[in-house]
N, C-alpha and C positions, 0 to 999 in steps of 0.2 A: 829282557826275559826274566822273570823271577827263578829263584832257586825251586820253589813249588812244582813249576811248569816243568823245569829240566827234568826233577826226580820224578815226575808223572811219566815223562816220555822214557827215562831210562828204564823205568820198571815193566815197560811193555815186553812181552816175548817176542818181538818182530825180529825175523831173520835179514829180511830185506826192507831197511827203513826208507819209505819215500817220506822225506823229512816236509815237503810241502804239504801234504794232506795230513801228517801226524800231529801237526802244531796245531790245527784247528780241530782235529778228532778227539784230543785229549780232553776238550770241554772248556777251556778256559776262554776270556774274552780276546779277540784277534783285533790288531791293528795293522793297517796297510800303510808303508810310507812310500810316496814318490820319489823316486832317485833319478839320475840320470846317467846311462850306464856309460862308463869311459873305456876306451879302448885297453888291452893289455899293454904295458909298456915293455915288459921282459918275460922271458920263460914261454912255456906252451901249456895247455891245458893238459890234464891228465885223463882227461874223458875221450874215449873214442866215440866214432860214431855208433857202434854197436853197443857199448856201455850206455851213451844215453837214450838209445832205441828201446833198450833192455829196462832202464830207469823207468821212461815214459809208461811202457806197456807195464811196470809192476805196479805205478801210481793208477794207472787206469783199471785194472783187475780189483785193487784192492778199495779202491773209493769210488767205485761207481757200480749203479744198479743193472746197469745194462748186461755184463756178463750173466747175472743170475738170471734176468727175465729171458733171455736167449735160451738158456740152459732149461728154464720150465716151459718154454714155447716149445723146444725139440722132444722134451718129455711128453709133453701133453699129446702133441703130433704123432709121436710113436706109439702111444696109448692108443689112441683112435684108428692108427694104421694096422695096428694089430688085431683090435678087437671089432672093427667095424668095415 
C-alpha cells in the first residue's frame, strides 16, 4: 500500500472504519493476494462474536445499496398507503 493510499484513507471522516470496504472505495487500483490461513499459535483474538457482528453490519450498511433500496420502497409504500 502506497503512502498516497494511506493518506487518502486517513483523510476520511469515518467513525467506524470498515477497512475491507474502504480500501477499494477510496478509488485506487486493488490487488488481491491468495494466501493460506494458518492457525493461531499463541494468544486469543480480541474480537468477540458481537464485535464481529457489529463490524459486518457496519460494512453491510455502509457499502451496500440494499438498505437504501429498502428505505425507498418503504417510503413509496407508505405514500401510496396514505393517499390511495
